[in-house]
C-alpha positions in Angstrom: -2.3 9.6 -3.6 -5.7 8.8 -2.0 -6.8 5.2 -2.2 -10.4 4.1 -1.6 -11.0 0.4 -1.7 -14.6 -0.8 -1.7 -14.4 -4.6 -2.1 -16.9 -6.3 0.1 -16.8 -7.4 2.9 -13.5 -5.7 3.6 -12.5 -2.1 3.8 -8.8 -1.4 4.0 -6.8 1.7 5.0 -3.1 2.2 4.7 -0.9 3.2 7.6 1.7 5.5 6.3 3.4 8.8 7.4 0.8 10.7 5.4 -2.2 9.0 7.1 -1.0 9.3 10.7 -4.6 10.2 11.7 -5.3 6.5 11.4 -2.9 5.8 14.3 -5.4 7.5 16.7 -8.4 5.9 14.9 -7.1 2.4 15.6 -5.5 3.2 19.0 -2.0 2.7 17.9 0.2 4.4 20.5 3.7 3.3 19.5 5.2 2.8 16.1 8.8 3.3 17.2 11.3 2.2 14.5 8.4 1.8 12.1 7.1 -1.4 13.8 4.3 -1.6 16.3 3.4 -4.7 18.3 0.2 -4.9 20.4 2.1 -6.3 23.4 4.7 -3.6 23.7 6.4 -2.5 26.9 3.9 0.3 27.4 1.0 -2.3 27.4 -1.2 -0.3 25.0 -3.8 -2.2 23.0 -5.3 -1.7 19.6 -8.6 -2.7 18.0 -6.7 -5.4 16.1 -3.7 -7.6 16.8 -0.5 -8.3 15.0 2.7 -6.7 13.9 2.3 -3.4 12.0 4.8 -1.5 9.9 4.5 1.7 8.0 2.8 0.9 4.7 0.8 -2.0 6.0 -3.0 -2.0 5.8 -5.7 -2.3 8.5 -8.7 -4.2 7.2 -12.2 -3.8 8.6 -14.7 -6.6 8.1 -18.5 -6.5 7.8 -18.7 -7.3 11.5 -16.4 -4.3 12.3 -13.5 -6.6 13.3 -10.0 -5.4 12.3 -6.9 -7.1 11.2 -3.5 -6.2 9.7 -2.6 -7.1 6.1 1.1 -6.7 5.3 1.7 -4.5 2.3 3.4 -7.3 0.3 0.4 -9.6 0.8 -2.1 -6.8 0.0 -0.3 -6.0 -3.3 -0.3 -9.7 -4.2 -4.0 -10.3 -3.4 -5.7 -7.1 -4.2 -3.4 -5.5 -6.9 -3.7 -1.9 -7.9 -6.9 0.0 -8.0 -7.8 2.1 -11.1 -6.3 5.6 -11.1 -8.8 8.3 -12.0 -8.8 12.1 -11.9 -10.2 13.9 -8.9 -13.1 15.3 -10.9 -14.1 11.7 -11.8 -13.8 10.5 -8.2 -15.9 13.5 -7.1 -18.6 12.6 -9.6 -18.6 8.9 -8.5 -19.1 9.9 -4.9 -21.8 12.5 -5.7 -23.7 9.9 -7.7 -23.4 7.3 -5.0 -24.6 9.8 -2.4 -27.5 10.8 -4.5 -28.6 7.2 -5.2 -27.8 7.4 -8.9 -27.3 4.1 -10.7 -23.9 3.2 -12.3 -25.6 3.3 -15.7 -26.9 6.9 -15.1 -23.6 7.9 -13.7 -22.0 6.9 -17.0 -24.7 8.6 -19.1 -23.0 11.2 -21.3 -25.8 13.8 -20.9 -25.5 13.8 -17.1 -21.7 13.8 -16.7 -19.8 17.0 -15.9 -18.0 18.5 -18.9 -14.5 17.7 -17.5 -15.4 14.1 -17.1 -16.9 13.8 -20.6 -13.7 15.3 -22.1 -11.4 13.0 -20.1 -13.4 10.0 -21.1 -13.8 10.5 -24.8 -11.4 13.1 -26.2 -7.9 12.6 -27.3 -5.7 15.0 -25.2 -4.3 17.8 -27.3 -6.5 17.2 -30.4 -9.9 17.1 -28.6 -11.1 14.7 -31.2 -13.6 11.9 -30.1 -11.7 8.6 -29.6 -13.9 5.6 -29.5 -11.3 3.2 -28.0 -10.4 5.7 -25.2 -14.1 6.2 -24.5 -14.7 2.5 -24.1 -11.6 2.0 -22.0 -12.5 4.9 -19.7 -16.1 3.8 -19.3 -14.8 0.4 -18.1 -12.3 2.1 -15.9 -14.9 4.3 -14.2 -17.3 1.3 -13.8 -14.5 -0.7 -12.1 -13.7 2.3 -9.9 -17.4 2.5 -8.9 -17.5 -1.2 -8.0 -14.0 -1.9 -6.6 -12.6 1.4 -5.5 -10.0 3.7 -6.9 -6.9 5.8 -6.5 -7.1 9.5 -7.1 -4.6 10.7 -9.6 -1.9 12.9 -8.1 -1.8 16.6 -9.2 0.5 17.3 -12.1 
């Protein structure tokens, strides 16, 4: 599952087996036994300091400084991000890149058909569902502001 967290002034990325490219990005050279320490026997350094385990998060502040947030603390402080389909995430990113406002992004006439259906129609019956529409509008607005998780393929 892809997680994109947009809260200001912090951007966080999770260090896990699937995101091992982050190890190079943050100059992490050793994660033996699942734990990395900046003062290991090899003497390598990292852009941030502290103990790091698989599943922990590296945060980047507005001043480009980095620090480690342990996963338990992250879950406690930041909670879960909204889960949205990939088509909705793609639409959010397109609108942000195009300079579209959040109001226009939610405008029914502008949204792609798949997003309109996901937001407003009851699955299976394809009938308009006012409660679902309201909940999904709020979910998409929250994803726009705070970040999101992309729903895993079924």
